[in-house]
LUMKOL-219354 format. One record per residue (C-alpha): z, x, y; residue in three letters. Coordinates in steps of 0.05 Angstrom, whole numbers, plus 5000, padded with zeros to 4 digits. Layout:
<rs>
ZXYala ...
</rs>
This chain:
<rs>
234582615422met 233883345417asp 233583625488ser 234784355503pro 235484195577ser 242483875570ile 248984205548ser 255183925514met 259184085576val 254283665618asp 254983075569val 262483115565ser 263083155640ala 258782535647trp 262782165593leu 269282365627ala 266782075692ala 264681435657ser 271081345615ala 276281535666val 278480815679asp 277380525608leu 283080245566asp 279280455504glu 280081155478gly 274281625484val 274082295448leu 268482815446ala 268083425401leu 263183985395asp 260284225329glu 266284685316ala 271084115326gly 273584335394thr 275783765439ile 271283705499leu 273783025524leu 279982605514cys 281082065565asn 287581725586glu 286181135540gly 286081615480met 292481945503asn 295881275509arg 293581015442ile 295881635404phe 301881765448gly 299582465468leu 304382815515arg 299183295545ser 291583355547ser 288683655483pro 282383915518leu 279984565488gly 284184505425leu 281484415354pro 281383695332phe 285383845270ala 290984155311glu 291383575360ala 290382975313phe 292283255244gly 298483055204arg 301983665230glu 299383575302gly 304083775357arg 301083355412leu 302182645387gly 307382215353gly 302281775317cys 297581915260tyr 291581575228ser 289081875164glu 282981435164ser 281281665236phe 282282395216phe 277882325154asp 272481965192ala 272082495247val 272483095201thr 267382795154gly 271882705093lys 270281965095asn 262781915094thr 262481165088gly 262780635141ala 269280625180val 270179915203pro 277180035228asp 282780545229ile 290180465215arg 294780825263leu 301980965241glu 306680865300lys 314280865304pro 314180125319ala 309579995261gly 302380075241pro 296879815286glu 289579715272ser 283879965317tyr 276379915314gly 272480575313leu 265480715336val 262781415323met 256381765346leu 253882445325arg 247982715366ala 244583395374pro 245983645444val 244484325476gly 242884665409gly 249284395375gly 252083735350arg 256383275393leu 261282775362thr 263482195406val 268981705384cys 270681045416leu 277480755394val 278780025413lys 284979615399arg 283579055350ala 287178435378val 290077985323gly 287878435266leu 292378335205pro 295078955172pro 289879255127gly 284678735149gly 278578725195ser 279178535268pro 278577805282ala 271677615306gly 269278335292ser 262478375262thr 257878915242arg 253078695296gly 258078845351glu 259079545324glu 251679675322glu 250979415393arg 256579885416gly 253180475382glu 246480295412glu 249580245481lys 252680935474leu 245881215451his 242580905512thr 247681195560gln 246981895530ile 239281845534ala 239781645607glu 244482215619leu 239482705587val 233782445631arg 238082465693ala 240383165677asn 233183385666ala 231083095733gln 237083425765leu 235184095735arg 228084015760met 230583855830leu 235184455827asn 229484895804ala 225084625861glu 230684725910arg 231785425885ser 224385585892ala 224285295962val 230485685979thr 227386335954gln 220986185992thr 224886056055leu 228786696045arg 222487096035arg 219286766096ala 225486906136glu 225287626113ser 217987696132arg 219287356199tyr 224987826211arg 220688426193asp 215188186240ile 220188066297val 223688736286asp 217289136283asn 213588756338ala 210689176395met 213288656444glu 220588536457gly 223587906428phe 230387606444phe 234286956446gln 239686756496trp 243986156511thr 244085736574pro 250486096595asn 246886776590trp 249587016523arg 244987456481leu 243987166411leu 238487586380leu 234088176399ala 229088646366asn 228189386371arg 222589336423ala 226988946470phe 232589446462ala 227690006478lys 225389646541ile 232589616566leu 233790346548gly 237790266484tyr 236390656421asp 238190096372thr 239189356371val 246489436350asn 247689866411glu 244689326456leu 248688766423met 255189156429arg 253689286502ser 251988556515ala 258188306477gly 260787626496asp 259487716570val 253787426611ser 247387806596phe 242687816656his 236188156637phe 232988056705ser 234188546762leu 234487966811ser 239187386793pro 234786936834glu 228687116791ala 232686976727gly 235086306753gln 227986126773thr 225786266701leu 231385826673met 229585256721asp 222285306701glu 224085286627leu 228384676637glu 222684326673arg 216684546631lys 220084756565glu 215585366562his 212685876610ile 207286416601ile 206287066638gly 212487036682tyr 212987716717glu 219488006743phe 223288656749gln 228088916696val 233589426706ala 234389926648arg 241290186630arg 239490866663asp 237790516729gly 230290556723val 226889916747val 221089656706leu 216189086713trp 215988606655ala 211888006634ser 215187446594met 212886846554ser 218886406537ala 220585716510arg 226585256508arg 229385066439val 232784376437thr 237584036391gly 239783316380pro 238982886441gly 234283396473gly 239883846496arg 238284586503thr 240785006444lys 237985676467tyr 231886016497tyr 227386526464glu 222086976493ala 217187536481phe 217388066535ile 212688646551glu 213489256595asn 207689216645ile 210089766692ser 203990196678gly 199389616692arg 202989426756arg 202790156780ile 195390176766ala 194289516802glu 198389746862glu 194390396863lys 187890016861leu 190289546915thr 192390136958tyr 185690476947gln 182089826964ala 185489787032phe 186690517051his 182291117066asp 182591607009his 182392227054leu 187292067111thr 191491517079gly 190291077139leu 188390347133ala 180990237120asn 176289737153arg 178189167105ala 185689227118leu 184589317192phe 180188697195arg 185388297155asp 190988477204arg 186588307263leu 185187637231gly 192687497223met 193787687296ala 188287207318leu 191386637279arg 198186797309arg 195186817379thr 191986137367ala 198985847355arg 202386267408gln 197586417466pro 202786847500glu 202287367444cys 197487907465arg 194788527432phe 189489057442ala 184489427399val 182090137410leu 176190457375thr 174591187382leu 170291727351asp 170592477358leu 165792837405asp 161293357372arg 164693277304phe 158193447269lys 158694147298gln 165294257261val 161994077194asn 155894507208glu 159595117234asn 165795117189phe 163894687130gly 165793987107his 172494187080ser 174394417150ala 171793757176gly 176293397127asp 182293797153glu 180493607224val 180292867205leu 187092917172cys 189993257234his 186892707277val 190092177233ala 196992497241val 195992557316ser 193991827323leu 200091597283leu 204591997330ser 201791627390cys 203290917367val 209190497345arg 211090347273asp 208689627282thr 201689847303asp 195989987255thr 191490607254val 185190577212ala 179291017195arg 172990597200leu 167691127186gly 166491867182glu 169592057249asp 170791347275glu 177991097281phe 181190457307ala 188090287333val 191089587333phe 196689517384leu 200988907369glu 204788517422glu 202588907483thr 206688717544glu 200988877592ser 193989177595asn 196789817622ser 200189947555phe 193390037521ala 191290507577phe 197590937568arg 196390977493val 189191187505ser 191191747551arg 196591947501arg 191491977445ile 186692387487gln 192092897504ala 194392947431ala 187393077406leu 185993617457glu 191894037433arg 188694557386pro 190694567313phe 189595097261leu 183894997210val 182095557162lys 185096077208gly 181595807270arg 184395397327glu 180294767337ile 181094247390gly 177293587393val 176293037443ser 174692307433ala 171391737470ser 175291087468ile 173190357474gly 178389827489ile 178489077479val 183688657516leu 185087917524asn 183887817450ala 185587077453glu 178186957470lys 175887167401tyr 175186777337glu 173987337287ser 176088057276ala 168788267271glu 167488027341asp 173188457367ile 170589077331leu 163588937356arg 165788917429asp 170389517420ala 164289897393gly 160289687454ile 165689957500ala 165990597458leu 158590707466asn 159190627541arg 164891127543ala 160591627504lys 154791517552thr 159191637613asp 161392347597arg 168092557624gly 170891847619ile 176891807573cys 176191067556tyr 172290447575lys 174789727574val 169989217547phe 166888717595thr 161888157586gln 156788557627lys 156989097573met 155088577520arg 149488317563met 146989017573ala 147489147498met 143688517482gln 138488737533gly 138089407498gly 136689047432ile 130988667464val 128489317496phe 128689657428glu 124689097397thr 119489157452glu 119389907443leu 117889827369arg 112389327383gln 109489777438gly 109090367390leu 105489937339asn 100789657393ser 098890347421gln 101890227489glu 103890957497phe 099491457533arg 099992207546met 099692477618asn 099093207635tyr 102293577694gln 099494267708pro 103594907708ile 100795347763val 100796097780arg 103796037850met 100896667879glu 093696427872asp 094195687851gly 090795827785gly 091995387724leu 096795687673phe 097595087628gly 100194367624phe 106493987606glu 104793357566ala 108992757588leu 109392107549leu 108591457588arg 109490737564trp 104790227594his 108289557581his 106688887613asn 102889207670gly 108389707685lys 109390437670val 116290547640ile 119391227651ser 121491657591pro 128591677620ser 129090947599arg 125790917531phe 127291607503ile 134891477495pro 133390807462val 128491137415ala 133591667397glu 139091167383asp 134490707342ser 131191257301gly 124291107332leu 124291797362ile 121392097299arg 115291657299lys 114591707374leu 115192467373gly 109992547319leu 105292097357phe 105992537419ala 104793187380ile 098592897348glu 095792667416cys 096893357446val 093793727387cys 087493287389arg 086993367465gln 087494127462leu 082094157409val 077593697450glu 078394097514trp 077194747478gln 070794477447gln 068094217513arg 070294777560his 071195377515ala 077995517548val 084895497519ser 091195317556phe 098395277531val 101294587532thr 108694447536his 111593837501leu 118693587504asn 121993537435ile 128393147423ser 133993487385ala 134292857342arg 127293017317gln 129293717296leu 134893477250val 130093077207phe 129093507143pro 121693367139gly 119993487213phe 117294207205pro 112693967149lys 110193397192asp 108593887249val 104794347202arg 100893757174arg 098793537244ile 096894237265ile 092694357203asp 089193687208arg 087493777282ala 085394507272gly 089194727335val 091795427347asp 099395337340pro 100695877392ser 097995407446leu 103694927432leu 110295037468val 115994567447phe 121094467502glu 128294317483ile 134094197529thr 140494597525glu 144793967529ser 141393687467ala 142794327429leu 150194247443leu 150293607401glu 146293847341gln 146694607344ser 146394837271glu 141294327248ala 136994457310cys 137095207299leu 134595127228arg 128994657250gly 126995117308ile 126595717262gln 122195357211gln 117395107265ile 117295787299tyr 114896087234glu 108795617238leu 106695987303gly 109295457352val 112895747413arg 119295487445phe 121695397516cys 128795267538leu 128594697588asp 133494567645asp 136095277640phe 142595387677gly 145494687670thr 148694777601gly 155295087580phe 153095687540ser 146195877565ser 146696617549leu 148796467478ser 142596047465tyr 138096577497leu 140697047444arg 140096567385gln 133496207396leu 126396487385pro 124296337457leu 117996527494ser 119396167559cys 124895847600met 124795337656lys 129395367716val 132194677730asp 129794307791arg 136994257817ser 136694997838phe 129894897873val 131594297917thr 134394717974asp 132195407954val 128995548022glu 135295348061thr 141095518014asn 142196248003ser 146596127942gln 141095727908ser 136196287923leu 140896807893ile 141696387829ile 134196307822val 133097057834arg 138197227780asn 135296727730leu 128296987741val 130697707733gly 134397527669leu 128297197640gly 123897797655arg 128998267624glu 128797847561leu 121197847560gly 120697097575leu 115896717619ser 119796357673val 117395687701val 120695367761val 120794597761glu 121094107818gly 116694467869val 114993957922glu 113994357988arg 110194958010tyr 116595268038ser 119595247968gln 113395607942val 114296167993gln 121696247978ala 120496267904leu 114896777910leu 119597217952asp 124697247894val 119297407842gly 117696717813cys 110496677790ser 109796017752leu 111395347783gly 110894607767gln 111794007812gly 108693467855tyr 106693997907tyr 101494217858phe 099993567822ser 103292957793pro 102592807718pro 095292597706leu 091592207653pro 087292647606pro 080792537644arg 083892707711glu 087393317683ala 080893557652glu 077893627722lys 082894177736leu 079694587680leu 
</rs>
């Protein structure tokens, strides 16, 4: 029965629990004879006045013992080992007389020592000095065996208990280590973690959460929170929404809201939270991870702003403008009485600003224009930049059409006021297209389309501040698209022909040269250049059309020279749009070289009004072509706004006096004076001067009187096909 896993104290405690209600006496001693157990039955049998626990057996039960009034020498000898034989009974000396008791003893090794257990039982009817009646040796052995069995069960139970305790201790240690690791993870997490109760009391927080709220430590945060309600959300409504969602879903992910730091700074945070329940499903507390996403929100807001605003002026861009128009259309569909207007405008001659002062100056002009436009509208209106120098204004809830007209005039006046750019005062003007009665439209793009049509009409009609869109404009635009398509097809089908009108020496009628004029023969009709040239310029076909005309003229000059051995200069109108193409001078050189024509026989005519639109680019193109040997003539001289300036800047060899001065030259003295001065100016500059529009003999006489020598007009000849013109040679 040796078992190192059980102690004497454990056995005695178990025996005490088992013998507490027994009438028999139970006594337990350790190897040194110290009393470990003495139950009430033992106290009663021996008449002990107090418990002998912890005393030596000899002191408590010896002849001189102080604790009892009874003594049994046979019991003493049996326990102390003086009597080594069988002890069938013991004789107890009492004041009332001796009494006999049966004794069962067990000595067993326990906990590294030796335990002695005694069971004293009153022997009923035992005669003095005799054995108990009915007592047999078998009963004693059965009692001893029973005691052995009980002690063995106790040892096994104690061993199991110790194993359970060891397992429990290991589990406890594991849980404590896991809790420690969990706490370290929570405390050192990059995200904030906290727990709070349904009545908004803060239970737990980590350092990251304290930092988010502006506290240096968790303890500082917990002291600040105290026992009062702890509202981590800037908006109580947002916090209550979160609580309601948690009660309904039990968890929520990515809930974004605003948090107020202790220093007043407002942050954006993202939270993932869950509800922790107890018995009956009642909420015990909530816990959440929280992250500061202010940087991300700022970046998102910046990207959103950039996506819907112009980076230079800060105005709304096309996407935002279209979105607001769409909302207005939906509102108008529900409330037809709601009206609004849309204005589109672009700056006149803005390219000249970029070319003359640089693109940085152009950017400053655009920013000034943006400020001016904002000053002309209400806070509820929207101003947008749609393109380089194209702007739009959305006027909400206009009480009448006249309101849009007033705003247009206000814008025009504001833009005309000069503003300082790089030390220079610059004033701009704008053409404006207006769309009214917007309830007819279904999409924002349709509105912008029609506003653009009105804008183009305003730009065409110079001097007009604004144009209001009408259905006739759309029909005309659609007709223009058809006309452009036919123009493209006609160019591919070789429907264009060159005619030649002679330039004559008026004093003798001799031929000086020709002006080559392009004609379009389409569907049995001859279409004037005044109709198809503007369409070609707007569509970009002017480049191909212009190169075709130059090539025709070069081939014709070479052919005439080969057949007649004479050379005549030939004038050809060149669009300013052609001159701005970077490769145009190279194309001219290629055509001249391939045809083998003398470039000095070519005179390119360019109008002063065209130069006003594309001045810098045109001057570069003219200079490059002039270096090839081609000469230039300034057409319609006297009708522009800065004629003398261009006479100084351009490499000219000729100028043409506009037909408007010739119409009444023989009857209007002022017209005659103007022509005389223009002719004199040309001669002083070393230029040939050609007078256009000569239709009567009286005009010829008047022009000769003021010194004009070269003339062109129907008086001399209309434009002729090549074969008819060749007869004049």
